[in-house]
Backbone as ProteinMPNN parsed JSONL, in Angstrom:
{"seq_chain_A": "XXXXXXXXXXXXXXXXXXXXXXXXXXXXXXXXXXXXXXXXXXXXXXXXXXXXXXXXXXXXXXXXXXXXXXXXXXXXXXXXXXXXXXXXXXXXXXXXXXXXXXXXXXXXXXXXXXXXXXXXXXXXXXXXXXXXXXXXXXXXXXXXXXXXXXXXXXXXXXXXXXXXXXXXXXXXXXXX", "coords_chain_A": {"N_chain_A": [[-97.791, 100.005, 67.955], [-97.787, 97.284, 66.78], [-98.472, 95.607, 69.328], [-101.416, 96.445, 69.275], [-102.061, 95.191, 66.609], [-101.397, 92.518, 66.854], [-103.233, 91.394, 69.24], [-105.409, 92.256, 67.879], [-105.75, 90.502, 66.14], [-106.831, 88.214, 67.243], [-109.614, 88.571, 67.529], [-112.626, 87.222, 68.23], [-114.88, 88.132, 68.947], [-116.615, 90.998, 69.261], [-117.451, 93.205, 71.726], [-119.235, 96.189, 73.332], [-120.235, 98.914, 75.057], [-123.147, 101.136, 75.249], [-124.124, 103.879, 75.665], [-122.267, 107.149, 75.139], [-120.41, 105.613, 73.674], [-121.241, 104.665, 71.291], [-123.206, 106.278, 70.779], [-123.04, 109.912, 71.507], [-123.529, 110.197, 74.426], [-125.492, 111.494, 75.069], [-128.487, 111.938, 76.385], [-131.978, 112.244, 75.293], [-134.996, 112.502, 76.561], [-138.622, 112.524, 76.542], [-141.273, 113.9, 77.976], [-143.178, 111.657, 78.151], [-141.67, 109.574, 78.376], [-140.287, 108.401, 76.142], [-137.426, 107.679, 74.729], [-134.789, 109.589, 72.953], [-132.124, 108.756, 71.102], [-128.758, 109.856, 69.097], [-127.514, 107.739, 66.596], [-124.475, 107.079, 65.063], [-123.795, 106.698, 61.661], [-121.832, 105.449, 60.502], [-120.858, 103.658, 62.046], [-122.997, 101.683, 61.701], [-122.602, 101.175, 59.49], [-120.077, 100.086, 59.545], [-120.669, 97.344, 61.168], [-122.036, 96.456, 59.092], [-120.38, 96.114, 57.426], [-118.402, 94.217, 58.752], [-119.705, 91.718, 58.822], [-119.913, 91.452, 55.855], [-117.274, 90.462, 55.849], [-116.708, 87.939, 56.117], [-115.565, 86.725, 58.436], [-115.899, 85.216, 61.641], [-117.006, 87.048, 63.569], [-118.477, 87.504, 66.811], [-121.126, 89.879, 67.89], [-121.844, 91.873, 70.001], [-123.714, 94.267, 72.962], [-122.983, 95.419, 75.751], [-124.991, 97.043, 78.293], [-125.53, 99.528, 81.075], [-128.089, 100.719, 80.891], [-131.571, 100.694, 80.251], [-133.334, 100.202, 77.06], [-135.771, 101.025, 75.067], [-135.024, 102.026, 72.56], [-132.781, 101.388, 72.523], [-133.034, 98.5, 71.977], [-133.882, 98.255, 69.622], [-132.584, 99.304, 67.944], [-130.765, 97.963, 68.303], [-131.758, 95.149, 67.15], [-131.922, 96.446, 64.166], [-129.311, 96.658, 63.172], [-128.544, 93.983, 63.697], [-127.513, 92.582, 66.421], [-125.919, 90.104, 68.198], [-125.975, 89.246, 71.082], [-127.319, 91.238, 73.331], [-127.478, 92.759, 76.301], [-128.891, 94.246, 79.106], [-129.715, 97.23, 81.281], [-127.074, 96.919, 83.428], [-124.903, 96.318, 85.915], [-122.88, 94.763, 86.424], [-120.767, 94.172, 84.364], [-118.64, 92.829, 83.429], [-119.466, 89.912, 84.853], [-121.431, 89.604, 83.238], [-120.123, 89.972, 80.306], [-118.824, 87.354, 80.689], [-120.805, 85.51, 80.848], [-121.551, 85.423, 78.19], [-119.157, 84.884, 76.776], [-118.882, 82.058, 77.876], [-121.254, 80.791, 76.524], [-120.659, 80.674, 73.682], [-118.333, 79.533, 74.052], [-115.661, 80.862, 74.07], [-112.93, 82.685, 74.918], [-111.475, 85.279, 77.122], [-109.457, 86.762, 76.265], [-110.073, 86.538, 73.554], [-111.686, 88.365, 72.743], [-112.684, 91.94, 71.961], [-113.327, 94.977, 73.399], [-115.037, 98.027, 73.881], [-115.121, 100.416, 76.051], [-116.263, 103.555, 77.503], [-116.37, 104.713, 80.384], [-116.08, 104.435, 83.659], [-117.489, 102.141, 84.537], [-116.981, 100.534, 83.137], [-114.558, 99.847, 83.127], [-113.281, 97.117, 84.561], [-114.417, 95.164, 82.375], [-112.556, 96.159, 80.503], [-109.794, 95.832, 81.303], [-110.166, 93.34, 81.469], [-109.787, 91.986, 78.976], [-108.426, 90.629, 75.621], [-108.351, 92.963, 73.56], [-108.455, 96.035, 74.289], [-110.357, 99.267, 73.628], [-111.085, 102.998, 73.549], [-113.161, 105.765, 73.342], [-111.573, 109.119, 72.623], [-112.704, 110.811, 73.732], [-112.953, 109.518, 76.369], [-113.201, 108.837, 80.076], [-110.546, 109.798, 82.248], [-109.677, 107.862, 83.781], [-110.793, 105.397, 82.461], [-108.872, 105.897, 79.805], [-106.436, 104.974, 80.486], [-106.694, 102.441, 81.553], [-106.642, 100.691, 78.712], [-106.059, 99.155, 75.808], [-105.991, 100.596, 73.412], [-106.623, 103.962, 72.604], [-108.907, 105.763, 70.259], [-108.526, 107.851, 68.124], [-111.006, 109.087, 67.472], [-114.025, 110.946, 69.179], [-116.741, 109.694, 71.193], [-119.717, 108.423, 69.245], [-118.82, 109.2, 67.335], [-117.971, 107.345, 65.451], [-116.347, 105.611, 66.497], [-116.823, 103.252, 67.154], [-116.278, 101.976, 64.224], [-113.754, 102.595, 63.469], [-112.188, 100.927, 65.331], [-113.62, 98.42, 64.335], [-112.346, 98.719, 61.736], [-109.484, 98.292, 62.24], [-109.259, 95.595, 63.588], [-110.74, 94.004, 60.943], [-108.452, 94.759, 59.265], [-105.821, 93.686, 60.398], [-106.85, 91.187, 60.843], [-106.764, 90.166, 58.031], [-108.641, 91.106, 55.996], [-109.704, 93.335, 55.247], [-109.382, 95.108, 52.651], [-110.466, 92.662, 50.58], [-113.154, 93.542, 51.819], [-113.412, 96.315, 50.867], [-113.303, 95.97, 48.56], [-115.528, 94.881, 47.574], [-116.944, 97.317, 47.652], [-116.052, 98.968, 45.511], [-116.345, 98.335, 43.058]], "CA_chain_A": [[-99.055, 99.602, 67.091], [-97.595, 96.233, 66.618], [-99.48, 94.936, 69.829], [-102.536, 96.116, 68.786], [-102.414, 94.306, 65.315], [-101.738, 90.642, 67.643], [-104.42, 91.482, 69.763], [-106.817, 92.488, 67.104], [-105.876, 88.892, 65.017], [-107.6, 87.312, 67.804], [-110.68, 88.839, 67.74], [-114.227, 86.376, 68.147], [-116.269, 88.54, 69.842], [-116.665, 92.635, 69.913], [-118.33, 93.849, 72.525], [-119.07, 97.63, 73.507], [-120.861, 99.666, 76.005], [-123.652, 101.741, 74.166], [-123.638, 105.948, 75.302], [-120.825, 107.25, 75.586], [-119.284, 104.932, 72.749], [-122.081, 104.542, 69.814], [-123.749, 107.555, 70.96], [-122.28, 111.292, 72.411], [-123.859, 109.852, 75.573], [-126.741, 112.35, 75.772], [-130.307, 111.176, 75.67], [-133.192, 112.925, 75.089], [-136.583, 112.116, 77.345], [-139.848, 113.464, 76.476], [-142.466, 114.008, 79.289], [-143.956, 110.587, 78.011], [-140.515, 108.514, 78.681], [-139.773, 107.995, 75.03], [-135.9, 108.192, 74.554], [-134.646, 109.706, 71.799], [-130.543, 108.561, 71.189], [-128.495, 109.693, 68.202], [-126.225, 106.808, 66.247], [-123.571, 107.424, 64.209], [-124.293, 105.934, 60.262], [-120.347, 105.134, 59.879], [-120.864, 102.534, 63.061], [-123.756, 100.876, 61.529], [-121.559, 100.528, 58.236], [-118.648, 99.18, 60.193], [-121.397, 96.386, 61.28], [-122.488, 95.889, 57.611], [-118.558, 95.772, 56.78], [-117.713, 93.006, 59.402], [-120.556, 90.843, 58.173], [-119.675, 91.053, 54.652], [-115.604, 90.13, 55.502], [-116.503, 86.28, 56.39], [-115.276, 86.401, 59.56], [-116.857, 84.658, 62.451], [-116.79, 87.489, 65.137], [-120.297, 87.856, 67.336], [-121.156, 91.293, 68.528], [-122.592, 92.129, 72.063], [-123.841, 95.33, 73.537], [-123.51, 94.893, 77.309], [-124.869, 98.527, 78.872], [-126.193, 100.069, 82.169], [-129.172, 101.323, 81.197], [-132.445, 99.876, 79.384], [-133.82, 101.347, 76.679], [-136.855, 100.58, 73.704], [-134.455, 102.709, 71.14], [-130.978, 100.356, 71.999], [-133.44, 97.184, 71.335], [-134.397, 98.205, 68.151], [-131.441, 99.551, 66.949], [-129.681, 96.498, 67.945], [-132.411, 94.466, 66.339], [-131.366, 96.424, 63.39], [-127.928, 96.174, 63.193], [-128.204, 92.323, 63.895], [-126.424, 92.552, 67.187], [-125.922, 88.935, 68.629], [-126.287, 89.571, 72.112], [-127.802, 92.981, 74.222], [-127.704, 92.977, 77.593], [-129.379, 95.478, 79.297], [-129.759, 97.451, 82.922], [-126.303, 95.542, 83.589], [-124.197, 96.666, 86.557], [-122.073, 93.972, 86.483], [-120.355, 94.115, 82.797], [-118.086, 91.39, 83.397], [-120.156, 88.699, 84.752], [-122.367, 89.435, 81.817], [-119.274, 89.119, 79.291], [-118.459, 85.942, 80.816], [-121.883, 84.32, 80.405], [-121.606, 85.283, 77.124], [-118.09, 83.73, 76.79], [-119.229, 80.592, 78.03], [-122.286, 80.276, 75.536], [-119.808, 81.085, 72.618], [-117.079, 79.079, 74.292], [-114.289, 81.267, 74.061], [-112.013, 82.942, 75.959], [-111.199, 87.067, 77.228], [-108.122, 86.839, 74.88], [-110.606, 86.774, 72.147], [-112.762, 89.711, 73.073], [-112.384, 93.308, 71.809], [-113.971, 95.955, 73.994], [-115.057, 98.895, 73.567], [-116.057, 101.188, 76.98], [-115.928, 105.117, 78.343], [-116.67, 105.202, 81.819], [-115.581, 103.422, 84.843], [-118.436, 100.967, 84.871], [-116.238, 99.464, 81.422], [-112.919, 99.255, 83.553], [-112.927, 95.936, 84.946], [-113.883, 94.918, 81.505], [-111.518, 96.746, 79.825], [-108.435, 95.303, 82.017], [-109.884, 91.802, 81.39], [-110.318, 91.552, 77.691], [-107.471, 91.096, 74.895], [-108.515, 93.878, 72.892], [-109.462, 96.905, 74.981], [-110.473, 100.401, 73.47], [-112.09, 103.496, 74.172], [-113.368, 106.868, 72.503], [-110.701, 110.352, 72.674], [-113.476, 111.685, 75.107], [-113.43, 108.82, 77.479], [-112.897, 109.416, 81.462], [-109.036, 109.144, 82.283], [-109.179, 106.288, 84.444], [-110.518, 104.438, 81.244], [-107.647, 106.019, 78.973], [-105.412, 105.038, 81.723], [-106.783, 100.857, 81.232], [-106.728, 100.285, 77.574], [-104.688, 98.965, 75.019], [-106.022, 101.758, 71.863], [-107.582, 105.363, 72.744], [-109.079, 105.897, 69.3], [-108.987, 109.578, 68.256], [-112.34, 109.636, 67.475], [-114.872, 110.568, 70.509], [-118.224, 108.72, 71.268], [-120.502, 108.772, 68.712], [-118.332, 109.894, 66.071], [-117.47, 106.588, 64.557], [-115.226, 104.79, 67.282], [-116.682, 101.85, 66.597], [-115.875, 101.848, 63.049], [-112.406, 102.365, 63.938], [-111.796, 99.829, 66.246], [-113.684, 97.344, 63.098], [-111.311, 98.393, 60.427], [-108.336, 97.707, 62.977], [-109.722, 93.911, 63.392], [-110.762, 93.431, 60.096], [-107.232, 95.055, 58.767], [-105.019, 93.058, 61.256], [-107.077, 89.56, 60.015], [-106.444, 90.235, 56.51], [-109.697, 90.812, 55.428], [-110.049, 94.56, 54.554], [-109.158, 94.757, 51.177], [-111.502, 92.143, 49.968], [-114.205, 93.759, 52.035], [-113.24, 97.442, 50.536], [-113.221, 95.402, 47.206], [-117.149, 95.042, 47.518], [-117.725, 98.741, 47.348], [-115.088, 99.956, 44.538], [-117.255, 98.33, 41.664]], "C_chain_A": [[-99.145, 97.869, 66.97], [-98.906, 94.881, 67.603], [-101.027, 94.855, 69.895], [-102.919, 95.527, 67.818], [-102.71, 92.852, 66.379], [-102.847, 90.767, 68.123], [-105.404, 91.6, 68.897], [-106.898, 90.913, 66.38], [-106.978, 87.996, 65.846], [-108.774, 87.236, 68.296], [-111.73, 88.012, 67.662], [-115.102, 87.125, 68.079], [-116.186, 90.147, 69.668], [-118.051, 92.746, 70.327], [-118.407, 95.491, 72.73], [-120.127, 98.035, 74.368], [-121.787, 100.5, 74.681], [-123.529, 103.256, 74.134], [-122.897, 105.785, 75.472], [-119.862, 106.406, 74.437], [-120.269, 104.854, 71.198], [-122.512, 105.705, 69.987], [-122.931, 108.914, 71.83], [-122.704, 110.784, 73.745], [-124.637, 110.91, 76.12], [-127.686, 111.411, 75.151], [-131.195, 111.967, 76.072], [-134.747, 112.151, 75.882], [-137.33, 112.768, 76.976], [-140.393, 113.043, 77.763], [-142.846, 112.362, 78.911], [-142.905, 109.491, 78.323], [-139.987, 108.13, 77.228], [-138.388, 108.865, 75.283], [-135.356, 108.959, 73.114], [-132.55, 109.872, 72.066], [-130.075, 108.961, 69.38], [-127.055, 108.904, 67.697], [-125.665, 107.741, 65.168], [-123.661, 106.339, 63.024], [-122.424, 105.07, 60.245], [-120.615, 103.747, 60.617], [-121.858, 101.552, 62.639], [-123.349, 100.347, 60.185], [-120.403, 99.646, 58.551], [-119.742, 97.78, 60.446], [-121.702, 95.789, 60.243], [-121.1, 94.981, 57.104], [-118.065, 94.287, 57.519], [-118.809, 91.874, 58.652], [-120.551, 90.432, 56.977], [-118.026, 90.345, 54.656], [-115.375, 88.692, 55.704], [-115.603, 85.931, 57.18], [-116.154, 86.012, 60.489], [-117.051, 85.623, 63.872], [-118.024, 87.584, 65.343], [-119.955, 89.236, 67.602], [-122.15, 91.306, 69.758], [-122.342, 93.61, 72.272], [-123.643, 95.293, 75.033], [-123.639, 96.771, 77.738], [-125.694, 98.617, 79.999], [-127.277, 100.478, 82.53], [-130.284, 100.068, 80.127], [-133.119, 100.948, 78.49], [-134.545, 100.73, 75.315], [-135.705, 100.864, 72.52], [-133.158, 101.789, 70.969], [-131.818, 99.243, 71.528], [-133.583, 97.373, 69.984], [-133.288, 98.693, 67.359], [-130.209, 98.332, 66.845], [-130.172, 95.297, 67.207], [-131.935, 94.714, 64.775], [-130.158, 96.122, 62.703], [-127.499, 94.556, 63.171], [-127.268, 92.11, 65.023], [-126.495, 91.26, 68.104], [-126.506, 88.932, 69.83], [-126.514, 90.903, 72.925], [-128.136, 92.01, 75.184], [-128.063, 94.284, 78.216], [-129.168, 95.766, 80.669], [-128.528, 96.379, 83.832], [-125.148, 96.589, 84.432], [-122.592, 96.121, 86.424], [-121.457, 93.283, 84.804], [-119.48, 92.759, 82.496], [-118.306, 90.393, 83.681], [-120.714, 88.813, 83.105], [-121.505, 89.086, 80.946], [-119.33, 87.839, 79.229], [-119.388, 84.633, 80.323], [-121.902, 84.212, 78.996], [-120.517, 84.264, 76.302], [-118.524, 82.088, 77.034], [-120.187, 79.718, 76.877], [-121.476, 80.217, 74.224], [-118.488, 80.017, 73.14], [-115.702, 79.5, 73.688], [-113.855, 81.958, 74.827], [-112.073, 84.691, 75.973], [-110.474, 87.361, 76.036], [-108.75, 86.962, 73.582], [-111.896, 87.917, 72.069], [-112.185, 91.141, 72.734], [-113.78, 94.026, 72.609], [-114.334, 97.248, 73.918], [-115.837, 99.772, 74.679], [-115.571, 102.791, 76.965], [-115.712, 105.423, 79.076], [-116.176, 104.336, 82.516], [-116.185, 102.174, 85.024], [-117.918, 100.018, 83.919], [-114.666, 98.868, 82.271], [-112.849, 97.547, 83.976], [-113.062, 95.325, 83.729], [-113.014, 94.761, 80.793], [-110.052, 96.328, 80.116], [-108.348, 93.92, 81.899], [-109.88, 91.172, 79.424], [-108.971, 91.638, 77.03], [-107.464, 92.321, 74.028], [-109.232, 94.934, 73.569], [-109.286, 98.443, 74.127], [-111.655, 101.18, 74.143], [-111.858, 104.869, 73.301], [-112.096, 108.195, 73.113], [-111.741, 110.787, 73.729], [-113.854, 111.061, 75.969], [-112.867, 109.623, 78.915], [-111.338, 109.153, 81.23], [-108.617, 108.177, 82.509], [-109.294, 105.146, 82.954], [-109.151, 104.575, 80.765], [-106.885, 105.302, 79.637], [-105.306, 103.42, 81.582], [-107.167, 99.991, 79.976], [-105.825, 100.351, 77.039], [-104.824, 100.142, 73.72], [-106.98, 102.615, 72.79], [-108.058, 105.781, 70.982], [-109.375, 107.434, 69.136], [-110.424, 110.213, 68.032], [-113.397, 109.473, 69.199], [-116.162, 109.684, 70.082], [-118.985, 108.724, 70.447], [-120.235, 109.467, 67.3], [-117.871, 108.846, 65.16], [-116.628, 105.506, 65.415], [-115.217, 103.498, 67.167], [-116.047, 101.082, 65.432], [-114.739, 101.572, 62.894], [-111.859, 101.451, 64.123], [-112.154, 98.542, 64.889], [-112.702, 97.508, 61.894], [-109.838, 98.138, 61.361], [-108.577, 95.994, 62.492], [-109.373, 93.401, 62.113], [-109.23, 93.577, 59.151], [-105.922, 93.685, 59.116], [-105.649, 91.183, 60.956], [-106.795, 89.11, 58.812], [-107.66, 90.568, 55.901], [-109.939, 92.276, 54.918], [-110.251, 94.801, 53.264], [-110.135, 93.885, 50.554], [-112.641, 92.657, 50.622], [-114.39, 95.081, 51.365], [-113.718, 97.371, 48.959], [-114.749, 95.65, 46.813], [-117.803, 96.303, 47.153], [-117.089, 99.51, 46.232], [-115.593, 99.253, 43.215], [-117.742, 99.357, 40.527]], "O_chain_A": [[-100.197, 97.235, 67.036], [-99.649, 93.985, 67.203], [-101.749, 93.933, 70.277], [-104.1, 95.178, 67.826], [-103.787, 92.305, 66.617], [-103.731, 90.223, 67.462], [-106.421, 90.964, 69.177], [-107.948, 90.314, 66.148], [-107.8, 87.252, 65.312], [-109.193, 86.415, 69.112], [-111.948, 88.001, 66.45], [-116.07, 87.002, 67.328], [-115.176, 90.467, 70.295], [-119.158, 92.564, 69.819], [-117.48, 96.091, 72.186], [-121.085, 97.263, 74.333], [-121.402, 100.555, 73.513], [-123.087, 103.909, 73.189], [-122.399, 104.738, 75.886], [-118.648, 106.609, 74.4], [-119.727, 105.031, 70.107], [-122.095, 106.436, 69.088], [-122.24, 108.642, 72.812], [-121.778, 111.131, 74.479], [-124.586, 111.266, 77.298], [-127.777, 110.644, 74.192], [-131.198, 112.397, 77.226], [-135.31, 111.184, 75.371], [-136.96, 113.941, 76.934], [-140.052, 112.078, 78.448], [-142.647, 111.755, 79.963], [-143.396, 108.385, 78.546], [-139.03, 107.359, 77.306], [-138.185, 109.994, 75.728], [-135.909, 108.493, 72.118], [-131.898, 110.634, 72.779], [-130.778, 108.533, 68.465], [-125.917, 109.166, 68.087], [-126.136, 108.731, 64.608], [-123.609, 105.152, 63.343], [-122.306, 103.926, 59.807], [-120.61, 102.727, 59.928], [-121.704, 100.449, 63.162], [-123.697, 99.234, 59.792], [-119.947, 98.706, 57.901], [-119.453, 96.96, 59.575], [-121.698, 94.559, 60.27], [-120.881, 93.852, 56.666], [-117.458, 93.41, 56.905], [-118.288, 91.195, 57.767], [-121.004, 89.324, 56.692], [-117.59, 89.786, 53.65], [-114.274, 88.161, 55.563], [-114.83, 85.009, 56.921], [-117.307, 86.4, 60.304], [-117.208, 85.141, 64.994], [-118.808, 87.732, 64.406], [-118.822, 89.715, 67.571], [-123.083, 90.587, 70.115], [-121.303, 94.201, 71.978], [-124.738, 94.99, 75.509], [-122.735, 97.59, 77.57], [-126.637, 97.826, 80.036], [-127.695, 100.669, 83.672], [-129.942, 99.045, 79.532], [-133.417, 102.098, 78.812], [-133.893, 100.0, 74.568], [-135.506, 100.018, 71.647], [-132.596, 101.47, 69.922], [-131.368, 98.824, 70.461], [-133.333, 96.432, 69.231], [-133.167, 98.438, 66.16], [-129.351, 97.956, 66.046], [-129.392, 94.497, 66.69], [-131.609, 93.76, 64.068], [-130.09, 95.37, 61.73], [-126.453, 94.056, 62.756], [-126.228, 91.502, 64.766], [-127.355, 91.434, 68.967], [-127.691, 88.598, 69.801], [-125.502, 91.594, 73.041], [-128.747, 90.944, 75.113], [-127.535, 95.329, 77.834], [-128.593, 94.941, 81.378], [-128.804, 95.447, 84.587], [-124.578, 97.494, 83.822], [-121.534, 96.745, 86.352], [-121.716, 92.186, 84.31], [-119.624, 91.923, 81.603], [-117.658, 89.519, 83.104], [-120.376, 88.173, 82.11], [-121.689, 87.953, 80.5], [-119.689, 87.158, 78.269], [-119.152, 83.537, 79.814], [-122.203, 83.141, 78.47], [-120.752, 83.316, 75.553], [-118.375, 81.165, 76.233], [-120.043, 78.567, 76.466], [-121.963, 79.296, 73.568], [-117.636, 79.834, 72.27], [-114.893, 78.818, 73.058], [-114.553, 81.934, 75.841], [-112.591, 85.332, 75.058], [-110.812, 88.037, 75.065], [-108.145, 87.407, 72.606], [-112.822, 88.021, 71.265], [-111.144, 91.45, 73.313], [-114.952, 93.686, 72.444], [-113.226, 97.78, 73.864], [-117.036, 99.964, 74.482], [-114.526, 103.12, 76.403], [-114.93, 106.371, 79.152], [-115.77, 103.321, 81.951], [-115.608, 101.227, 85.557], [-118.319, 98.856, 83.859], [-113.977, 97.869, 82.066], [-112.041, 96.906, 83.304], [-112.023, 94.724, 83.451], [-112.571, 93.691, 80.375], [-109.186, 96.465, 79.253], [-107.337, 93.232, 82.039], [-109.976, 90.026, 78.985], [-108.193, 92.468, 77.5], [-106.325, 92.711, 73.769], [-110.463, 94.925, 73.55], [-108.128, 98.823, 73.955], [-112.609, 100.781, 74.812], [-110.813, 105.14, 72.71], [-111.783, 107.997, 74.287], [-111.204, 111.179, 74.765], [-114.844, 111.427, 76.603], [-112.273, 110.702, 78.914], [-110.895, 108.483, 80.297], [-107.69, 107.544, 82.004], [-108.424, 104.405, 82.494], [-108.283, 103.755, 81.065], [-106.435, 104.603, 78.73], [-104.185, 102.919, 81.495], [-107.787, 98.929, 80.023], [-104.866, 101.093, 77.251], [-103.808, 100.51, 73.131], [-107.861, 102.165, 73.523], [-107.047, 106.241, 70.451], [-110.188, 108.099, 69.779], [-110.857, 111.337, 68.282], [-113.505, 108.535, 69.989], [-116.459, 109.173, 69.002], [-119.641, 109.631, 70.958], [-120.981, 110.022, 66.493], [-117.374, 109.222, 64.098], [-116.279, 104.493, 64.808], [-114.269, 102.717, 67.093], [-115.483, 99.99, 65.487], [-114.398, 100.541, 62.315], [-111.051, 100.97, 63.328], [-111.239, 97.832, 64.471], [-112.331, 96.563, 61.197], [-109.018, 97.585, 60.628], [-108.224, 95.395, 61.476], [-108.387, 92.715, 61.845], [-108.885, 92.646, 58.423], [-105.334, 92.987, 58.29], [-104.911, 90.199, 60.899], [-106.602, 87.934, 58.505], [-107.602, 90.03, 54.795], [-110.563, 92.233, 53.858], [-111.38, 94.68, 52.788], [-110.829, 94.548, 49.783], [-113.6, 92.228, 49.982], [-115.584, 95.276, 51.139], [-114.27, 98.248, 48.294], [-115.124, 96.434, 45.941], [-118.867, 96.43, 46.546], [-117.517, 100.636, 45.978], [-115.12, 99.75, 42.193], [-118.446, 98.962, 39.598]]}, "name": "protein", "num_of_chains": 1, "seq": "XXXXXXXXXXXXXXXXXXXXXXXXXXXXXXXXXXXXXXXXXXXXXXXXXXXXXXXXXXXXXXXXXXXXXXXXXXXXXXXXXXXXXXXXXXXXXXXXXXXXXXXXXXXXXXXXXXXXXXXXXXXXXXXXXXXXXXXXXXXXXXXXXXXXXXXXXXXXXXXXXXXXXXXXXXXXXXXX"}
């Protein structure tokens, strides 16, 4: 756990996949092409808490699919970088890092499938849901006790905020 805390202390960009991390990975597509995804409100609150923390941590979603629903949710949550239809997630992440003048060691990334492995092996803090594929679990620093779509992102956000010493301050905002 000490290694996780040390890596989480350095995080300045929190990035993740969407399907299988922020959702359970199930997609309903109607005949007209409209998609339905189910989002976990704990993850949404996690982003809210992160914004209240005073930490200068940027956010990014890097997903292999394009979706109007993802675009709308990213706007509501105020995600800083959204990359869709992406088959080379490490390349996309490196472009974001170049813009932010950050290094891979300053990134936390959450992924759940083989398309995420190159990123997970490259970043400082790598995580996945409990129900990620085995090859992913074998290549991350932290396996959340939660399944995808069940608050994995919130779990990682709490680790980052606790390791950077702001959790109690943020929690205090809600104890009044």
